[in-house]
PATIPA-621225 format. One record per residue (C-alpha): residue number from 1; residue in three letters; x, y, z. Coordinates in Angstrom, 1 decimal, padded with zeros to 4 digits, always signed. Example, Ala and Ser with C-alpha at 12.3 -4.5 7.8 and 13.67 -1.06 7.14 Angstrom:
<rs>
<r><num>1</num><residuo>ALA</residuo><u>+012.3</u><v>-004.5</v><w>+007.8</w></r>
<r><num>2</num><residuo>SER</residuo><u>+013.7</u><v>-001.1</v><w>+007.1</w></r>
</rs>
This chain:
<rs>
<r><num>1</num><residuo>UNK</residuo><u>+169.1</u><v>+049.9</v><w>+111.6</w></r>
<r><num>2</num><residuo>UNK</residuo><u>+170.8</u><v>+053.0</v><w>+112.9</w></r>
<r><num>3</num><residuo>UNK</residuo><u>+169.1</u><v>+055.1</v><w>+110.2</w></r>
<r><num>4</num><residuo>UNK</residuo><u>+165.7</u><v>+053.7</v><w>+111.4</w></r>
<r><num>5</num><residuo>UNK</residuo><u>+166.5</u><v>+054.5</v><w>+115.0</w></r>
<r><num>6</num><residuo>UNK</residuo><u>+167.5</u><v>+058.1</v><w>+114.0</w></r>
<r><num>7</num><residuo>UNK</residuo><u>+164.3</u><v>+058.5</v><w>+111.9</w></r>
<r><num>8</num><residuo>UNK</residuo><u>+162.3</u><v>+057.3</v><w>+114.9</w></r>
<r><num>9</num><residuo>UNK</residuo><u>+164.0</u><v>+059.7</v><w>+117.2</w></r>
<r><num>10</num><residuo>UNK</residuo><u>+163.5</u><v>+062.6</v><w>+114.8</w></r>
<r><num>11</num><residuo>UNK</residuo><u>+159.7</u><v>+061.6</v><w>+114.5</w></r>
<r><num>12</num><residuo>UNK</residuo><u>+159.2</u><v>+061.6</v><w>+118.3</w></r>
<r><num>13</num><residuo>UNK</residuo><u>+161.1</u><v>+064.8</v><w>+118.6</w></r>
<r><num>14</num><residuo>UNK</residuo><u>+158.9</u><v>+066.5</v><w>+115.9</w></r>
<r><num>15</num><residuo>UNK</residuo><u>+155.7</u><v>+065.2</v><w>+117.6</w></r>
<r><num>16</num><residuo>UNK</residuo><u>+156.9</u><v>+066.6</v><w>+120.9</w></r>
<r><num>17</num><residuo>UNK</residuo><u>+157.7</u><v>+070.0</v><w>+119.4</w></r>
<r><num>18</num><residuo>UNK</residuo><u>+154.3</u><v>+070.1</v><w>+117.6</w></r>
<r><num>19</num><residuo>UNK</residuo><u>+152.5</u><v>+069.4</v><w>+121.0</w></r>
<r><num>20</num><residuo>UNK</residuo><u>+154.6</u><v>+072.0</v><w>+122.7</w></r>
<r><num>21</num><residuo>UNK</residuo><u>+153.8</u><v>+074.6</v><w>+120.1</w></r>
<r><num>22</num><residuo>UNK</residuo><u>+150.0</u><v>+073.7</v><w>+120.5</w></r>
<r><num>23</num><residuo>UNK</residuo><u>+150.4</u><v>+074.2</v><w>+124.3</w></r>
<r><num>24</num><residuo>UNK</residuo><u>+152.3</u><v>+077.4</v><w>+123.9</w></r>
<r><num>25</num><residuo>UNK</residuo><u>+149.5</u><v>+078.7</v><w>+121.6</w></r>
<r><num>26</num><residuo>UNK</residuo><u>+146.8</u><v>+077.6</v><w>+124.0</w></r>
<r><num>27</num><residuo>UNK</residuo><u>+148.6</u><v>+079.4</v><w>+126.9</w></r>
<r><num>28</num><residuo>UNK</residuo><u>+149.1</u><v>+082.5</v><w>+124.7</w></r>
<r><num>29</num><residuo>UNK</residuo><u>+145.3</u><v>+082.5</v><w>+124.0</w></r>
<r><num>30</num><residuo>UNK</residuo><u>+144.5</u><v>+082.4</v><w>+127.8</w></r>
<r><num>31</num><residuo>UNK</residuo><u>+147.0</u><v>+085.0</v><w>+128.7</w></r>
<r><num>32</num><residuo>UNK</residuo><u>+145.5</u><v>+087.3</v><w>+125.9</w></r>
<r><num>33</num><residuo>UNK</residuo><u>+142.2</u><v>+086.9</v><w>+127.7</w></r>
<r><num>34</num><residuo>UNK</residuo><u>+143.5</u><v>+087.7</v><w>+131.1</w></r>
<r><num>35</num><residuo>UNK</residuo><u>+144.4</u><v>+084.3</v><w>+132.6</w></r>
<r><num>36</num><residuo>UNK</residuo><u>+147.7</u><v>+083.6</v><w>+134.4</w></r>
<r><num>37</num><residuo>UNK</residuo><u>+149.3</u><v>+080.5</v><w>+132.9</w></r>
<r><num>38</num><residuo>UNK</residuo><u>+152.9</u><v>+080.6</v><w>+134.0</w></r>
<r><num>39</num><residuo>UNK</residuo><u>+152.5</u><v>+078.1</v><w>+136.8</w></r>
<r><num>40</num><residuo>UNK</residuo><u>+150.8</u><v>+075.0</v><w>+135.6</w></r>
<r><num>41</num><residuo>UNK</residuo><u>+150.8</u><v>+071.6</v><w>+137.2</w></r>
<r><num>42</num><residuo>UNK</residuo><u>+151.0</u><v>+068.2</v><w>+135.3</w></r>
<r><num>43</num><residuo>UNK</residuo><u>+149.9</u><v>+064.8</v><w>+136.5</w></r>
<r><num>44</num><residuo>UNK</residuo><u>+153.6</u><v>+063.9</v><w>+136.4</w></r>
<r><num>45</num><residuo>UNK</residuo><u>+154.2</u><v>+066.3</v><w>+139.2</w></r>
<r><num>46</num><residuo>UNK</residuo><u>+152.1</u><v>+064.0</v><w>+141.4</w></r>
<r><num>47</num><residuo>UNK</residuo><u>+153.1</u><v>+060.7</v><w>+139.8</w></r>
<r><num>48</num><residuo>UNK</residuo><u>+156.9</u><v>+061.4</v><w>+140.3</w></r>
<r><num>49</num><residuo>UNK</residuo><u>+156.5</u><v>+061.1</v><w>+144.1</w></r>
<r><num>50</num><residuo>UNK</residuo><u>+153.6</u><v>+058.5</v><w>+143.8</w></r>
<r><num>51</num><residuo>UNK</residuo><u>+154.3</u><v>+056.3</v><w>+140.9</w></r>
<r><num>52</num><residuo>UNK</residuo><u>+151.5</u><v>+054.0</v><w>+141.7</w></r>
<r><num>53</num><residuo>UNK</residuo><u>+148.9</u><v>+056.8</v><w>+141.3</w></r>
<r><num>54</num><residuo>UNK</residuo><u>+147.0</u><v>+056.7</v><w>+138.0</w></r>
<r><num>55</num><residuo>UNK</residuo><u>+146.6</u><v>+059.6</v><w>+135.8</w></r>
<r><num>56</num><residuo>UNK</residuo><u>+143.0</u><v>+060.0</v><w>+136.8</w></r>
<r><num>57</num><residuo>UNK</residuo><u>+143.9</u><v>+059.9</v><w>+140.4</w></r>
<r><num>58</num><residuo>UNK</residuo><u>+146.6</u><v>+062.4</v><w>+139.9</w></r>
<r><num>59</num><residuo>UNK</residuo><u>+144.1</u><v>+064.9</v><w>+138.2</w></r>
<r><num>60</num><residuo>UNK</residuo><u>+141.7</u><v>+064.4</v><w>+141.0</w></r>
<r><num>61</num><residuo>UNK</residuo><u>+144.5</u><v>+065.2</v><w>+143.6</w></r>
<r><num>62</num><residuo>UNK</residuo><u>+145.5</u><v>+068.3</v><w>+141.6</w></r>
<r><num>63</num><residuo>UNK</residuo><u>+141.9</u><v>+069.4</v><w>+141.4</w></r>
<r><num>64</num><residuo>UNK</residuo><u>+141.3</u><v>+068.8</v><w>+145.1</w></r>
<r><num>65</num><residuo>UNK</residuo><u>+144.5</u><v>+070.7</v><w>+146.1</w></r>
<r><num>66</num><residuo>UNK</residuo><u>+144.1</u><v>+073.6</v><w>+143.7</w></r>
<r><num>67</num><residuo>UNK</residuo><u>+140.6</u><v>+074.2</v><w>+144.5</w></r>
<r><num>68</num><residuo>UNK</residuo><u>+141.0</u><v>+073.9</v><w>+148.2</w></r>
<r><num>69</num><residuo>UNK</residuo><u>+139.9</u><v>+076.8</v><w>+150.5</w></r>
<r><num>70</num><residuo>UNK</residuo><u>+143.5</u><v>+077.0</v><w>+151.9</w></r>
<r><num>71</num><residuo>UNK</residuo><u>+145.1</u><v>+077.5</v><w>+148.4</w></r>
<r><num>72</num><residuo>UNK</residuo><u>+142.4</u><v>+080.1</v><w>+147.4</w></r>
<r><num>73</num><residuo>UNK</residuo><u>+142.7</u><v>+082.0</v><w>+150.6</w></r>
<r><num>74</num><residuo>UNK</residuo><u>+146.6</u><v>+082.0</v><w>+150.4</w></r>
<r><num>75</num><residuo>UNK</residuo><u>+146.5</u><v>+083.3</v><w>+146.9</w></r>
<r><num>76</num><residuo>UNK</residuo><u>+144.0</u><v>+086.0</v><w>+147.7</w></r>
<r><num>77</num><residuo>UNK</residuo><u>+146.0</u><v>+086.9</v><w>+150.8</w></r>
<r><num>78</num><residuo>UNK</residuo><u>+149.3</u><v>+087.3</v><w>+148.9</w></r>
<r><num>79</num><residuo>UNK</residuo><u>+147.4</u><v>+089.4</v><w>+146.2</w></r>
<r><num>80</num><residuo>UNK</residuo><u>+146.3</u><v>+091.7</v><w>+149.0</w></r>
<r><num>81</num><residuo>UNK</residuo><u>+149.7</u><v>+091.8</v><w>+150.5</w></r>
<r><num>82</num><residuo>UNK</residuo><u>+151.2</u><v>+092.6</v><w>+147.2</w></r>
<r><num>83</num><residuo>UNK</residuo><u>+148.8</u><v>+095.5</v><w>+146.3</w></r>
<r><num>84</num><residuo>UNK</residuo><u>+148.6</u><v>+096.9</v><w>+149.7</w></r>
<r><num>85</num><residuo>UNK</residuo><u>+152.4</u><v>+097.4</v><w>+150.2</w></r>
</rs>
Protein backbone atom coordinates (compact mmCIF):
# COMPACT_ATOMS: atom_id res chain seq x y z
CA UNK A 1 0.00 0.00 0.00
CA UNK A 2 2.80 2.43 0.87
CA UNK A 3 4.41 1.86 -2.56
CA UNK A 4 1.10 2.75 -4.25
CA UNK A 5 0.83 5.95 -2.25
CA UNK A 6 4.42 6.88 -3.08
CA UNK A 7 3.83 6.15 -6.77
CA UNK A 8 0.65 8.24 -6.72
CA UNK A 9 2.46 11.14 -5.03
CA UNK A 10 5.24 10.93 -7.61
CA UNK A 11 2.69 10.96 -10.42
CA UNK A 12 0.98 14.05 -9.00
CA UNK A 13 4.31 15.81 -8.55
CA UNK A 14 5.35 15.03 -12.14
CA UNK A 15 2.03 16.31 -13.49
CA UNK A 16 2.48 19.51 -11.48
CA UNK A 17 6.06 19.95 -12.74
CA UNK A 18 4.91 19.35 -16.31
CA UNK A 19 2.21 22.02 -16.00
CA UNK A 20 4.66 24.38 -14.33
CA UNK A 21 7.11 23.94 -17.21
CA UNK A 22 4.33 24.65 -19.73
CA UNK A 23 3.34 27.81 -17.85
CA UNK A 24 6.97 28.95 -17.69
CA UNK A 25 7.35 28.38 -21.43
CA UNK A 26 4.16 30.34 -22.14
CA UNK A 27 5.35 33.21 -19.93
CA UNK A 28 8.76 33.19 -21.64
CA UNK A 29 7.05 33.39 -25.04
CA UNK A 30 5.01 36.37 -23.89
CA UNK A 31 8.07 38.08 -22.37
CA UNK A 32 10.00 37.53 -25.60
CA UNK A 33 7.21 39.44 -27.34
CA UNK A 34 7.27 42.41 -24.98
CA UNK A 35 4.66 41.45 -22.38
CA UNK A 36 5.17 41.79 -18.63
CA UNK A 37 4.24 38.51 -16.95
CA UNK A 38 5.84 38.64 -13.52
CA UNK A 39 2.66 39.62 -11.69
CA UNK A 40 -0.07 37.18 -12.65
CA UNK A 41 -3.23 36.60 -10.67
CA UNK A 42 -4.97 33.27 -10.24
CA UNK A 43 -8.58 32.45 -9.34
CA UNK A 44 -7.24 31.04 -6.08
CA UNK A 45 -6.15 34.58 -5.12
CA UNK A 46 -9.85 35.47 -5.06
CA UNK A 47 -11.15 32.16 -3.74
CA UNK A 48 -8.81 32.10 -0.74
CA UNK A 49 -10.76 34.99 0.77
CA UNK A 50 -14.11 34.06 -0.79
CA UNK A 51 -14.26 30.26 -0.73
CA UNK A 52 -17.87 30.17 -1.92
CA UNK A 53 -16.88 32.00 -5.09
CA UNK A 54 -16.87 29.76 -8.17
CA UNK A 55 -13.96 29.67 -10.59
CA UNK A 56 -16.09 31.42 -13.20
CA UNK A 57 -17.03 34.17 -10.74
CA UNK A 58 -13.41 34.55 -9.65
CA UNK A 59 -12.31 35.01 -13.27
CA UNK A 60 -15.03 37.61 -13.78
CA UNK A 61 -13.92 39.46 -10.64
CA UNK A 62 -10.31 39.45 -11.77
CA UNK A 63 -11.32 40.67 -15.21
CA UNK A 64 -13.46 43.48 -13.80
CA UNK A 65 -10.74 44.57 -11.38
CA UNK A 66 -7.80 44.33 -13.76
CA UNK A 67 -9.57 46.17 -16.56
CA UNK A 68 -11.05 48.87 -14.33
CA UNK A 69 -10.27 52.49 -15.12
CA UNK A 70 -8.72 52.93 -11.67
CA UNK A 71 -6.16 50.15 -12.18
CA UNK A 72 -5.31 51.30 -15.71
CA UNK A 73 -4.91 54.93 -14.63
CA UNK A 74 -2.83 53.93 -11.62
CA UNK A 75 -0.46 51.83 -13.73
CA UNK A 76 0.02 54.60 -16.30
CA UNK A 77 0.49 57.15 -13.52
CA UNK A 78 3.27 55.07 -11.97
CA UNK A 79 4.90 54.51 -15.37
CA UNK A 80 4.89 58.29 -15.87
CA UNK A 81 6.37 58.86 -12.40
CA UNK A 82 9.05 56.24 -12.97
CA UNK A 83 10.11 57.66 -16.33
CA UNK A 84 9.84 61.36 -15.40
CA UNK A 85 12.03 61.17 -12.30
